[in-house]
MARROPA-475693 format. One record per atom (N, C-alpha, C): x, y, z; atom name; chain; residue in one letter. Coordinates in steps of 0.1 Angstrom, whole numbers, plus 5000, padded with zeros to 4 digits. Atoms other than C-alpha are relative to their C-alpha. Layout:
<sites>
+------+------+------+----+----+----+
|    x |    y |    z | at | ch | aa |
+------+------+------+----+----+----+
|    X |    Y |    Z | CA |  A |  A |
...
+------+------+------+----+----+----+
</sites>
This chain:
<sites>
+------+------+------+----+----+----+
|    x |    y |    z | at | ch | aa |
+------+------+------+----+----+----+
| 4992 | 5002 | 5012 |  N |  A |  X |
| 4849 | 5003 | 4943 | CA |  A |  X |
| 5009 | 4988 | 5003 |  C |  A |  X |
| 4992 | 5012 | 4999 |  N |  A |  X |
| 4868 | 4971 | 4936 | CA |  A |  X |
| 5015 | 5003 | 5002 |  C |  A |  X |
| 4986 | 4999 | 4998 |  N |  A |  X |
| 4904 | 4967 | 4948 | CA |  A |  X |
| 5008 | 4989 | 4992 |  C |  A |  X |
| 4992 | 5010 | 5006 |  N |  A |  X |
| 4930 | 4950 | 4926 | CA |  A |  X |
| 5014 | 5002 | 5005 |  C |  A |  X |
| 4987 | 4999 | 4995 |  N |  A |  X |
| 4964 | 4943 | 4940 | CA |  A |  X |
| 5010 | 4994 | 4990 |  C |  A |  X |
| 4991 | 5004 | 5010 |  N |  A |  X |
| 4993 | 4942 | 4916 | CA |  A |  X |
| 5010 | 4989 | 5005 |  C |  A |  X |
| 4990 | 5011 | 4996 |  N |  A |  X |
| 5019 | 4914 | 4916 | CA |  A |  X |
| 5011 | 5006 | 5009 |  C |  A |  X |
| 4990 | 4994 | 4992 |  N |  A |  X |
| 5045 | 4938 | 4930 | CA |  A |  X |
| 4995 | 5003 | 5014 |  C |  A |  X |
| 5006 | 4998 | 4987 |  N |  A |  X |
| 5022 | 4948 | 4958 | CA |  A |  X |
| 4998 | 4987 | 5008 |  C |  A |  X |
| 5001 | 5013 | 4993 |  N |  A |  X |
| 5015 | 4912 | 4966 | CA |  A |  X |
| 5013 | 4995 | 5005 |  C |  A |  X |
| 4986 | 5004 | 4995 |  N |  A |  X |
| 5052 | 4905 | 4968 | CA |  A |  X |
| 5004 | 5009 | 5012 |  C |  A |  X |
| 4997 | 4991 | 4989 |  N |  A |  X |
| 5055 | 4936 | 4991 | CA |  A |  X |
| 4993 | 4994 | 5013 |  C |  A |  X |
| 5007 | 5005 | 4989 |  N |  A |  X |
| 5028 | 4921 | 5014 | CA |  A |  X |
| 5007 | 4987 | 5006 |  C |  A |  X |
| 4993 | 5012 | 4996 |  N |  A |  X |
| 5046 | 4887 | 5015 | CA |  A |  X |
| 5013 | 5004 | 5008 |  C |  A |  X |
| 4987 | 4996 | 4993 |  N |  A |  X |
| 5079 | 4904 | 5024 | CA |  A |  X |
| 4997 | 5007 | 5013 |  C |  A |  X |
| 5003 | 4994 | 4987 |  N |  A |  X |
| 5063 | 4926 | 5051 | CA |  A |  X |
| 4997 | 4990 | 5010 |  C |  A |  X |
| 5004 | 5010 | 4990 |  N |  A |  X |
| 5047 | 4896 | 5067 | CA |  A |  X |
| 5012 | 4991 | 5004 |  C |  A |  X |
| 4989 | 5009 | 4996 |  N |  A |  X |
| 5078 | 4874 | 5065 | CA |  A |  X |
| 5010 | 5007 | 5009 |  C |  A |  X |
| 4990 | 4992 | 4992 |  N |  A |  X |
| 5101 | 4902 | 5079 | CA |  A |  X |
| 4995 | 5001 | 5014 |  C |  A |  X |
| 5005 | 4997 | 4986 |  N |  A |  X |
| 5078 | 4910 | 5108 | CA |  A |  X |
| 4998 | 4987 | 5008 |  C |  A |  X |
| 5003 | 5013 | 4994 |  N |  A |  X |
| 5069 | 4873 | 5115 | CA |  A |  X |
| 5012 | 4995 | 5007 |  C |  A |  X |
| 4987 | 5004 | 4994 |  N |  A |  X |
| 5106 | 4866 | 5122 | CA |  A |  X |
| 5003 | 5007 | 5013 |  C |  A |  X |
| 4996 | 4991 | 4989 |  N |  A |  X |
| 5108 | 4894 | 5147 | CA |  A |  X |
| 4989 | 5001 | 5011 |  C |  A |  X |
| 5011 | 4998 | 4991 |  N |  A |  X |
| 5073 | 4898 | 5162 | CA |  A |  X |
| 4987 | 4995 | 4993 |  C |  A |  X |
| 5012 | 5005 | 5007 |  N |  A |  X |
| 5043 | 4876 | 5151 | CA |  A |  X |
| 4988 | 5009 | 5002 |  C |  A |  X |
| 5012 | 4992 | 4998 |  N |  A |  X |
| 5018 | 4899 | 5167 | CA |  A |  X |
| 5001 | 5013 | 4992 |  C |  A |  X |
| 4998 | 4988 | 5008 |  N |  A |  X |
| 5032 | 4929 | 5149 | CA |  A |  X |
| 4997 | 4997 | 4985 |  C |  A |  X |
| 5003 | 5005 | 5014 |  N |  A |  X |
| 5030 | 4909 | 5116 | CA |  A |  X |
| 4985 | 5000 | 4998 |  C |  A |  X |
| 5014 | 5000 | 5001 |  N |  A |  X |
| 4993 | 4903 | 5122 | CA |  A |  X |
| 4994 | 5014 | 5000 |  C |  A |  X |
| 5005 | 4987 | 4999 |  N |  A |  X |
| 4986 | 4938 | 5133 | CA |  A |  X |
| 5002 | 5009 | 4987 |  C |  A |  X |
| 4996 | 4992 | 5012 |  N |  A |  X |
| 5004 | 4953 | 5102 | CA |  A |  X |
| 4990 | 4996 | 4989 |  C |  A |  X |
| 5008 | 5004 | 5011 |  N |  A |  X |
| 4984 | 4932 | 5078 | CA |  A |  X |
| 4985 | 5004 | 5003 |  C |  A |  X |
| 5014 | 4996 | 4996 |  N |  A |  X |
| 4951 | 4940 | 5097 | CA |  A |  X |
| 4999 | 5015 | 4997 |  C |  A |  X |
| 5000 | 4985 | 5003 |  N |  A |  X |
| 4960 | 4978 | 5094 | CA |  A |  X |
| 4999 | 5002 | 4985 |  C |  A |  X |
| 5000 | 4999 | 5014 |  N |  A |  X |
| 4967 | 4974 | 5057 | CA |  A |  X |
| 4986 | 4996 | 4994 |  C |  A |  X |
| 5014 | 5004 | 5005 |  N |  A |  X |
| 4934 | 4955 | 5051 | CA |  A |  X |
| 4990 | 5010 | 5004 |  C |  A |  X |
| 5010 | 4990 | 4996 |  N |  A |  X |
| 4914 | 4980 | 5071 | CA |  A |  X |
| 5001 | 5013 | 4991 |  C |  A |  X |
| 4998 | 4988 | 5009 |  N |  A |  X |
| 4929 | 5009 | 5050 | CA |  A |  X |
| 4995 | 4997 | 4986 |  C |  A |  X |
| 5005 | 5004 | 5013 |  N |  A |  X |
| 4921 | 4990 | 5018 | CA |  A |  X |
| 4985 | 5000 | 4999 |  C |  A |  X |
| 5015 | 5000 | 4999 |  N |  A |  X |
| 4885 | 4986 | 5029 | CA |  A |  X |
| 4995 | 5015 | 4999 |  C |  A |  X |
| 5004 | 4986 | 5001 |  N |  A |  X |
| 4883 | 5024 | 5035 | CA |  A |  X |
| 5002 | 5006 | 4986 |  C |  A |  X |
| 4997 | 4995 | 5013 |  N |  A |  X |
| 4899 | 5031 | 5002 | CA |  A |  X |
| 4989 | 4996 | 4990 |  C |  A |  X |
| 5010 | 5005 | 5009 |  N |  A |  X |
| 4873 | 5010 | 4984 | CA |  A |  X |
| 4987 | 5009 | 5001 |  C |  A |  X |
| 5012 | 4992 | 4998 |  N |  A |  X |
| 4846 | 5033 | 4999 | CA |  A |  X |
| 5003 | 5015 | 4997 |  C |  A |  X |
| 4996 | 4986 | 5002 |  N |  A |  X |
| 4866 | 5066 | 4997 | CA |  A |  X |
| 5013 | 5001 | 4993 |  C |  A |  X |
| 4987 | 5001 | 5007 |  N |  A |  X |
| 4892 | 5063 | 4970 | CA |  A |  X |
| 5009 | 5012 | 5000 |  C |  A |  X |
| 4993 | 4988 | 5001 |  N |  A |  X |
| 4902 | 5099 | 4970 | CA |  A |  X |
| 5006 | 5005 | 5014 |  C |  A |  X |
| 4995 | 4996 | 4987 |  N |  A |  X |
| 4911 | 5100 | 5007 | CA |  A |  X |
| 5015 | 5001 | 5001 |  C |  A |  X |
| 4985 | 5000 | 5000 |  N |  A |  X |
| 4948 | 5093 | 5000 | CA |  A |  X |
| 5005 | 5013 | 4994 |  C |  A |  X |
| 4992 | 4988 | 5005 |  N |  A |  X |
| 4974 | 5120 | 4992 | CA |  A |  X |
| 5004 | 4998 | 4986 |  C |  A |  X |
| 4995 | 5001 | 5014 |  N |  A |  X |
| 4981 | 5127 | 4956 | CA |  A |  X |
| 5015 | 5000 | 5000 |  C |  A |  X |
| 4985 | 5002 | 5000 |  N |  A |  X |
| 5017 | 5116 | 4947 | CA |  A |  X |
| 5005 | 5001 | 4985 |  C |  A |  X |
| 4997 | 4998 | 5014 |  N |  A |  X |
| 5020 | 5129 | 4911 | CA |  A |  X |
| 5015 | 5002 | 4998 |  C |  A |  X |
| 4985 | 4998 | 5001 |  N |  A |  X |
| 5057 | 5137 | 4918 | CA |  A |  X |
| 5007 | 4987 | 4998 |  C |  A |  X |
| 4994 | 5014 | 5002 |  N |  A |  X |
| 5064 | 5099 | 4918 | CA |  A |  X |
| 4995 | 4994 | 4988 |  C |  A |  X |
| 5005 | 5006 | 5012 |  N |  A |  X |
| 5041 | 5088 | 4890 | CA |  A |  X |
| 4986 | 5006 | 4997 |  C |  A |  X |
| 5013 | 4994 | 5004 |  N |  A |  X |
| 5011 | 5100 | 4871 | CA |  A |  X |
| 4988 | 4992 | 5006 |  C |  A |  X |
| 5012 | 5006 | 4995 |  N |  A |  X |
| 4977 | 5093 | 4887 | CA |  A |  X |
| 5003 | 4991 | 5012 |  C |  A |  X |
| 4996 | 5008 | 4988 |  N |  A |  X |
| 4994 | 5079 | 4919 | CA |  A |  X |
| 4995 | 5007 | 5012 |  C |  A |  X |
| 5004 | 4995 | 4987 |  N |  A |  X |
| 4980 | 5084 | 4954 | CA |  A |  X |
| 5006 | 4991 | 5010 |  C |  A |  X |
| 4996 | 5008 | 4989 |  N |  A |  X |
| 4991 | 5071 | 4988 | CA |  A |  X |
| 4992 | 5002 | 5012 |  C |  A |  X |
| 5008 | 5000 | 4987 |  N |  A |  X |
| 4974 | 5062 | 5021 | CA |  A |  X |
| 5009 | 4993 | 5010 |  C |  A |  X |
| 4992 | 5006 | 4989 |  N |  A |  X |
| 4991 | 5054 | 5054 | CA |  A |  X |
| 4992 | 4989 | 5007 |  C |  A |  X |
| 5006 | 5011 | 4993 |  N |  A |  X |
| 4984 | 5021 | 5071 | CA |  A |  X |
| 5010 | 4996 | 5010 |  C |  A |  X |
| 4989 | 5002 | 4990 |  N |  A |  X |
| 5004 | 5020 | 5103 | CA |  A |  X |
| 5012 | 5006 | 4996 |  C |  A |  X |
| 4987 | 4994 | 5004 |  N |  A |  X |
| 5040 | 5025 | 5093 | CA |  A |  X |
| 5002 | 4997 | 4985 |  C |  A |  X |
| 4999 | 5003 | 5014 |  N |  A |  X |
| 5033 | 5014 | 5057 | CA |  A |  X |
| 4992 | 5009 | 4991 |  C |  A |  X |
| 5007 | 4992 | 5009 |  N |  A |  X |
| 5023 | 5034 | 5027 | CA |  A |  X |
| 4994 | 4991 | 4989 |  C |  A |  X |
| 5007 | 5007 | 5011 |  N |  A |  X |
| 4998 | 5020 | 5002 | CA |  A |  X |
| 5000 | 5010 | 4988 |  C |  A |  X |
| 4999 | 4992 | 5012 |  N |  A |  X |
| 5005 | 5034 | 4967 | CA |  A |  X |
| 4990 | 4994 | 4990 |  C |  A |  X |
| 5011 | 5005 | 5009 |  N |  A |  X |
| 4975 | 5032 | 4943 | CA |  A |  X |
| 4996 | 5010 | 4990 |  C |  A |  X |
| 5006 | 4991 | 5010 |  N |  A |  X |
| 4958 | 5046 | 4913 | CA |  A |  X |
| 4985 | 4996 | 4999 |  C |  A |  X |
| 5015 | 5002 | 5000 |  N |  A |  X |
| 4921 | 5050 | 4907 | CA |  A |  X |
| 4996 | 5000 | 4985 |  C |  A |  X |
| 5005 | 5001 | 5013 |  N |  A |  X |
| 4906 | 5037 | 4875 | CA |  A |  X |
| 4985 | 5003 | 5000 |  C |  A |  X |
| 5015 | 4998 | 5001 |  N |  A |  X |
| 4870 | 5039 | 4862 | CA |  A |  X |
| 4992 | 4992 | 5009 |  C |  A |  X |
| 5008 | 5008 | 4991 |  N |  A |  X |
| 4858 | 5010 | 4882 | CA |  A |  X |
| 5008 | 4992 | 5010 |  C |  A |  X |
| 4992 | 5007 | 4991 |  N |  A |  X |
| 4887 | 4998 | 4903 | CA |  A |  X |
| 5011 | 5009 | 5005 |  C |  A |  X |
| 4987 | 4994 | 4995 |  N |  A |  X |
| 4916 | 5009 | 4925 | CA |  A |  X |
| 5010 | 4989 | 4998 |  C |  A |  X |
| 4989 | 5009 | 5002 |  N |  A |  X |
| 4949 | 4993 | 4916 | CA |  A |  X |
| 5011 | 5004 | 5010 |  C |  A |  X |
| 4990 | 4998 | 4991 |  N |  A |  X |
| 4973 | 4989 | 4944 | CA |  A |  X |
| 5013 | 4997 | 4993 |  C |  A |  X |
| 4987 | 5001 | 5008 |  N |  A |  X |
| 5008 | 4995 | 4929 | CA |  A |  X |
| 5011 | 4994 | 5009 |  C |  A |  X |
| 4989 | 5004 | 4990 |  N |  A |  X |
| 5031 | 4991 | 4960 | CA |  A |  X |
| 4995 | 5001 | 5014 |  C |  A |  X |
| 5002 | 4998 | 4986 |  N |  A |  X |
| 5029 | 4987 | 4997 | CA |  A |  X |
| 5014 | 4999 | 5007 |  C |  A |  X |
| 4987 | 5000 | 4994 |  N |  A |  X |
| 5061 | 4998 | 5014 | CA |  A |  X |
| 5001 | 5007 | 5013 |  C |  A |  X |
| 4998 | 4994 | 4987 |  N |  A |  X |
| 5074 | 5008 | 5048 | CA |  A |  X |
| 5003 | 5015 | 4997 |  C |  A |  X |
| 4999 | 4986 | 5002 |  N |  A |  X |
| 5071 | 5046 | 5051 | CA |  A |  X |
| 5014 | 5005 | 5003 |  C |  A |  X |
| 4986 | 4995 | 4997 |  N |  A |  X |
| 5107 | 5048 | 5064 | CA |  A |  X |
| 5010 | 4997 | 4989 |  C |  A |  X |
| 4991 | 5003 | 5012 |  N |  A |  X |
| 5121 | 5035 | 5031 | CA |  A |  X |
| 5002 | 5013 | 4992 |  C |  A |  X |
| 4998 | 4989 | 5010 |  N |  A |  X |
| 5135 | 5058 | 5004 | CA |  A |  X |
| 4990 | 4998 | 4989 |  C |  A |  X |
| 5011 | 5001 | 5009 |  N |  A |  X |
| 5103 | 5062 | 4985 | CA |  A |  X |
| 5003 | 5004 | 4986 |  C |  A |  X |
| 4996 | 4996 | 5013 |  N |  A |  X |
| 5118 | 5081 | 4956 | CA |  A |  X |
| 5008 | 4989 | 4993 |  C |  A |  X |
| 4993 | 5011 | 5005 |  N |  A |  X |
| 5142 | 5052 | 4951 | CA |  A |  X |
| 4991 | 4989 | 4995 |  C |  A |  X |
| 5009 | 5011 | 5004 |  N |  A |  X |
| 5114 | 5027 | 4950 | CA |  A |  X |
| 4992 | 5002 | 4988 |  C |  A |  X |
| 5007 | 4997 | 5012 |  N |  A |  X |
| 5097 | 5045 | 4922 | CA |  A |  X |
| 5008 | 5005 | 4988 |  C |  A |  X |
| 4990 | 4997 | 5011 |  N |  A |  X |
| 5128 | 5053 | 4901 | CA |  A |  X |
| 5000 | 4989 | 4990 |  C |  A |  X |
| 5000 | 5011 | 5010 |  N |  A |  X |
| 5128 | 5035 | 4868 | CA |  A |  X |
| 5013 | 4992 | 4999 |  C |  A |  X |
+------+------+------+----+----+----+
</sites>
């Protein structure tokens, strides 16, 4: 299944990389590799992630290292909505 990354998720990736690069370049590379590997798995097994309907309709999440990938499954693609650190206040991130 095709993966489409939303603008907000792209901004999340840039922020993750920038934040980690300042502190530990190896960790920045490892985190992006973990996220990429999980996205590849999701393209093959889209329902492997946990259902997160308490946050939004048709939302799922999958763990990639310390980050959570939030996504929805369409007819022919997976849309990545957000990629955030699992230690963040997730409810706050999804509040309107």
